N, CA, C and O atoms as CSV, one atom per row, in Angstrom:
chain,resi,resn,atom,element,x,y,z
A,1,MET,N,N,59.775,56.321,12.773
A,1,MET,CA,C,61.073,56.745,12.608
A,1,MET,C,C,61.839,58.301,12.820
A,1,MET,O,O,62.931,58.663,12.380
A,2,ALA,N,N,60.615,59.244,13.851
A,2,ALA,CA,C,61.146,59.911,13.518
A,2,ALA,C,C,62.384,60.083,14.803
A,2,ALA,O,O,62.964,61.098,15.190
A,3,ALA,N,N,62.481,58.887,15.181
A,3,ALA,CA,C,63.560,58.869,16.461
A,3,ALA,C,C,64.839,58.024,15.611
A,3,ALA,O,O,66.009,58.041,15.993
A,4,GLU,N,N,64.505,57.527,14.779
A,4,GLU,CA,C,65.797,57.208,13.445
A,4,GLU,C,C,66.304,58.649,13.038
A,4,GLU,O,O,67.451,59.041,13.254
A,5,ILE,N,N,65.245,59.443,12.378
A,5,ILE,CA,C,66.024,60.852,12.165
A,5,ILE,C,C,66.934,61.555,13.303
A,5,ILE,O,O,67.973,62.166,13.052
A,6,ARG,N,N,66.475,61.405,14.379
A,6,ARG,CA,C,67.465,62.112,15.456
A,6,ARG,C,C,68.335,61.691,15.615
A,6,ARG,O,O,69.177,62.550,15.877
A,7,LYS,N,N,68.928,60.173,15.620
A,7,LYS,CA,C,69.883,59.498,15.443
A,7,LYS,C,C,71.002,60.099,14.315
A,7,LYS,O,O,72.120,60.610,14.392
A,8,LEU,N,N,70.165,59.784,13.342
A,8,LEU,CA,C,71.207,60.130,12.118
A,8,LEU,C,C,71.744,62.132,12.102
A,8,LEU,O,O,72.479,62.730,11.316
A,9,ALA,N,N,71.290,62.427,12.824
A,9,ALA,CA,C,71.232,63.486,12.878
A,9,ALA,C,C,72.882,64.373,12.795
A,9,ALA,O,O,73.013,65.512,12.346
A,10,THR,N,N,74.119,63.426,13.399
A,10,THR,CA,C,75.300,63.570,13.416
A,10,THR,C,C,75.431,63.514,11.651
A,10,THR,O,O,76.038,64.531,11.315
A,11,ASN,N,N,75.222,63.031,10.949
A,11,ASN,CA,C,75.417,62.342,9.446
A,11,ASN,C,C,74.204,63.404,8.548
A,11,ASN,O,O,73.193,62.838,8.133
A,12,SER,N,N,74.315,64.425,8.374
A,12,SER,CA,C,73.369,65.125,7.794
A,12,SER,C,C,73.057,64.659,6.246
A,12,SER,O,O,71.927,64.835,5.789
A,13,LYS,N,N,73.574,64.361,5.853
A,13,LYS,CA,C,73.447,64.092,4.282
A,13,LYS,C,C,72.200,62.620,4.182
A,13,LYS,O,O,71.229,62.494,3.436
A,14,GLU,N,N,72.722,61.714,5.217
A,14,GLU,CA,C,71.868,60.026,5.341
A,14,GLU,C,C,70.877,60.821,6.141
A,14,GLU,O,O,69.848,60.161,5.998
A,15,ALA,N,N,70.572,61.887,6.925
A,15,ALA,CA,C,69.476,62.516,7.519
A,15,ALA,C,C,68.429,62.974,6.222
A,15,ALA,O,O,67.258,62.687,5.973
A,16,ILE,N,N,69.100,63.537,5.766
A,16,ILE,CA,C,68.371,64.148,4.569
A,16,ILE,C,C,67.612,63.096,3.630
A,16,ILE,O,O,66.457,63.202,3.216
A,17,VAL,N,N,68.551,62.020,3.379
A,17,VAL,CA,C,68.050,61.160,2.698
A,17,VAL,C,C,66.723,60.524,3.370
A,17,VAL,O,O,65.662,60.706,2.773
A,18,LYS,N,N,66.718,59.689,4.739
A,18,LYS,CA,C,65.660,59.060,5.442
A,18,LYS,C,C,64.791,60.197,5.272
A,18,LYS,O,O,63.909,59.909,4.462
A,19,VAL,N,N,64.669,61.567,5.782
A,19,VAL,CA,C,63.047,62.713,5.615
A,19,VAL,C,C,63.063,62.510,4.125
A,19,VAL,O,O,61.995,62.025,3.752
A,20,ASP,N,N,63.733,62.674,3.361
A,20,ASP,CA,C,63.410,62.787,2.485
A,20,ASP,C,C,62.408,61.427,1.604
A,20,ASP,O,O,61.439,61.597,0.864
A,21,GLN,N,N,62.833,60.577,1.870
A,21,GLN,CA,C,62.148,59.084,2.025
A,21,GLN,C,C,60.683,58.804,2.694
A,21,GLN,O,O,59.776,58.055,2.330
A,22,TYR,N,N,60.789,59.644,3.752
A,22,TYR,CA,C,59.495,59.701,4.636
A,22,TYR,C,C,58.619,60.350,4.158
A,22,TYR,O,O,57.443,59.998,4.240
A,23,VAL,N,N,59.003,61.426,3.561
A,23,VAL,CA,C,58.025,62.638,2.899
A,23,VAL,C,C,57.079,62.205,1.979
A,23,VAL,O,O,55.865,62.394,1.903
A,24,LYS,N,N,58.185,61.342,1.022
A,24,LYS,CA,C,57.612,60.482,-0.125
A,24,LYS,C,C,56.586,59.509,0.473
A,24,LYS,O,O,55.562,59.455,-0.210
A,25,ALA,N,N,56.584,59.243,0.841
A,25,ALA,CA,C,56.212,57.878,2.160
A,25,ALA,C,C,55.078,58.359,2.218
A,25,ALA,O,O,54.242,57.781,1.525
A,26,ILE,N,N,54.550,59.713,3.138
A,26,ILE,CA,C,53.918,60.478,3.363
A,26,ILE,C,C,52.563,60.781,2.160
A,26,ILE,O,O,51.384,60.429,2.212
A,27,HIS,N,N,53.122,61.372,1.380
A,27,HIS,CA,C,52.641,62.024,0.269
A,27,HIS,C,C,52.248,60.470,-0.757
A,27,HIS,O,O,51.144,60.532,-1.300
A,28,ALA,N,N,52.805,59.571,-0.941
A,28,ALA,CA,C,52.211,58.722,-1.248
A,28,ALA,C,C,51.172,58.091,-0.405
A,28,ALA,O,O,50.463,57.507,-1.224
A,29,GLU,N,N,50.588,57.840,1.013
A,29,GLU,CA,C,49.657,57.060,1.397
A,29,GLU,C,C,48.618,58.550,1.521
A,29,GLU,O,O,47.512,58.364,2.028
A,30,VAL,N,N,48.859,59.541,1.210
A,30,VAL,CA,C,47.858,60.672,1.036
A,30,VAL,C,C,46.741,60.747,-0.167
A,30,VAL,O,O,45.528,60.947,-0.107
A,31,GLU,N,N,47.805,60.460,-1.526
A,31,GLU,CA,C,47.675,60.603,-2.540
A,31,GLU,C,C,46.573,59.519,-2.586
A,31,GLU,O,O,45.467,59.785,-3.056
A,32,LYS,N,N,46.981,57.877,-1.930
A,32,LYS,CA,C,46.182,56.645,-1.955
A,32,LYS,C,C,44.928,57.180,-1.449
A,32,LYS,O,O,43.832,57.044,-1.992
A,33,VAL,N,N,45.212,57.896,-0.199
A,33,VAL,CA,C,43.983,58.101,0.583
A,33,VAL,C,C,43.154,59.205,0.269
A,33,VAL,O,O,42.084,59.392,0.847
A,34,SER,N,N,43.698,60.114,-0.823
A,34,SER,CA,C,42.721,60.644,-1.179
A,34,SER,C,C,41.826,60.134,-2.403
A,34,SER,O,O,40.672,60.442,-2.702
A,35,SER,N,N,42.520,59.456,-2.878
A,35,SER,CA,C,41.885,59.257,-4.439
A,35,SER,C,C,40.972,57.755,-4.106
A,35,SER,O,O,40.411,57.441,-5.155
A,36,GLY,N,N,40.764,57.097,-3.376
A,36,GLY,CA,C,40.041,55.862,-2.969
A,36,GLY,C,C,39.290,56.069,-2.562
A,36,GLY,O,O,38.428,55.270,-2.929
A,37,THR,N,N,38.647,57.252,-1.403
A,37,THR,CA,C,37.950,57.104,-0.721
A,37,THR,C,C,36.383,58.612,-1.024
A,37,THR,O,O,36.440,59.821,-1.253
A,38,SER,N,N,35.547,57.905,-0.898
A,38,SER,CA,C,34.512,58.412,-1.508
A,38,SER,C,C,34.332,60.084,-0.442
A,38,SER,O,O,33.641,60.994,-0.901
A,39,ARG,N,N,34.933,60.218,0.719
A,39,ARG,CA,C,34.584,61.027,1.161
A,39,ARG,C,C,35.378,62.155,0.609
A,39,ARG,O,O,34.926,63.243,0.253
A,40,ALA,N,N,36.781,61.710,0.578
A,40,ALA,CA,C,37.669,62.853,-0.048
A,40,ALA,C,C,36.969,63.822,-1.421
A,40,ALA,O,O,37.099,64.976,-1.829
A,41,LYS,N,N,36.479,63.067,-1.670
A,41,LYS,CA,C,36.241,63.436,-3.088
A,41,LYS,C,C,34.376,64.006,-3.139
A,41,LYS,O,O,33.782,64.575,-4.055
A,42,THR,N,N,33.905,63.598,-1.873
A,42,THR,CA,C,32.747,64.584,-1.521
A,42,THR,C,C,32.928,65.415,-1.104
A,42,THR,O,O,32.346,66.439,-1.460
A,43,THR,N,N,33.983,65.391,0.027
A,43,THR,CA,C,34.075,66.918,-0.068
A,43,THR,C,C,34.726,68.388,-0.867
A,43,THR,O,O,34.506,69.579,-0.647
A,44,VAL,N,N,35.870,67.491,-2.170
A,44,VAL,CA,C,35.771,68.840,-2.991
A,44,VAL,C,C,34.658,68.875,-3.789
A,44,VAL,O,O,34.641,69.819,-4.578
A,45,PHE,N,N,33.490,67.941,-3.826
A,45,PHE,CA,C,32.164,69.013,-4.300
A,45,PHE,C,C,31.530,69.644,-3.322
A,45,PHE,O,O,30.785,70.606,-3.506
A,46,THR,N,N,31.710,69.295,-2.568
A,46,THR,CA,C,30.849,69.825,-1.341
A,46,THR,C,C,31.504,71.404,-1.070
A,46,THR,O,O,30.719,72.327,-0.850
A,47,ASN,N,N,32.616,71.589,-1.092
A,47,ASN,CA,C,33.329,72.728,-1.260
A,47,ASN,C,C,33.263,73.420,-2.472
A,47,ASN,O,O,33.218,74.650,-2.488
A,48,ARG,N,N,33.251,72.569,-3.751
A,48,ARG,CA,C,33.090,74.197,-4.651
A,48,ARG,C,C,31.986,74.234,-4.980
A,48,ARG,O,O,31.866,74.898,-6.009
A,49,ASP,N,N,30.258,73.486,-4.282
A,49,ASP,CA,C,29.337,74.565,-4.446
A,49,ASP,C,C,29.161,75.379,-3.133
A,49,ASP,O,O,28.221,76.167,-3.038
A,50,LEU,N,N,29.996,75.214,-2.179
A,50,LEU,CA,C,29.655,76.487,-1.582
A,50,LEU,C,C,30.260,77.665,-2.072
A,50,LEU,O,O,29.842,78.810,-1.897
A,51,VAL,N,N,31.417,77.268,-2.790
A,51,VAL,CA,C,32.277,78.427,-3.305
A,51,VAL,C,C,30.664,79.353,-4.375
A,51,VAL,O,O,30.031,80.399,-4.237
A,52,LYS,N,N,30.643,78.220,-5.328
A,52,LYS,CA,C,29.427,78.761,-6.076
A,52,LYS,C,C,27.902,79.359,-5.344
A,52,LYS,O,O,27.100,80.145,-5.848
A,53,ASN,N,N,27.854,78.796,-4.223
A,53,ASN,CA,C,26.528,79.306,-4.020
A,53,ASN,C,C,26.980,81.025,-3.173
A,53,ASN,O,O,26.214,81.963,-2.951
A,54,ARG,N,N,28.413,80.919,-2.877
A,54,ARG,CA,C,28.624,81.949,-2.111
A,54,ARG,C,C,28.552,83.576,-3.251
A,54,ARG,O,O,28.247,84.736,-2.974
A,55,GLN,N,N,28.985,82.926,-4.527
A,55,GLN,CA,C,29.265,83.677,-5.560
A,55,GLN,C,C,27.425,84.157,-6.378
A,55,GLN,O,O,27.202,85.092,-7.147
A,56,VAL,N,N,26.849,83.564,-6.067
A,56,VAL,CA,C,25.116,83.476,-6.147
A,56,VAL,C,C,24.851,84.781,-5.437
A,56,VAL,O,O,24.539,85.896,-5.853
A,57,ARG,N,N,25.082,84.271,-4.188
A,57,ARG,CA,C,24.608,85.446,-2.936
A,57,ARG,C,C,25.267,86.692,-3.221
A,57,ARG,O,O,24.780,87.821,-3.277
A,58,ASN,N,N,26.334,86.348,-3.375
A,58,ASN,CA,C,27.483,88.118,-3.120
A,58,ASN,C,C,26.895,88.579,-4.743
A,58,ASN,O,O,26.896,89.810,-4.752
A,59,SER,N,N,26.466,88.119,-5.918
A,59,SER,CA,C,25.824,89.081,-7.229
A,59,SER,C,C,24.180,88.842,-6.815
A,59,SER,O,O,23.423,89.068,-7.759
A,60,SER,N,N,23.830,88.618,-6.142
A,60,SER,CA,C,22.323,89.119,-5.977
A,60,SER,C,C,22.158,90.302,-4.846
A,60,SER,O,O,21.125,90.729,-4.331
A,61,LEU,N,N,23.579,90.703,-4.626
A,61,LEU,CA,C,23.391,91.718,-3.143
A,61,LEU,C,C,23.282,92.882,-3.758
A,61,LEU,O,O,23.130,93.913,-3.104
């Protein structure tokens, strides 16, 4: 895909369309992966728990 984009550099409007499609495809893939894996969900909860733990420690100081 990157090679295609470089080839299209002479036609900037077409290159912009290709880059836009590429970015949308990446975002769609990230959404699919992050909503479909338990690891991504677990990471969110783990980070939330870490923030809560920090708040508790800071308030007890």
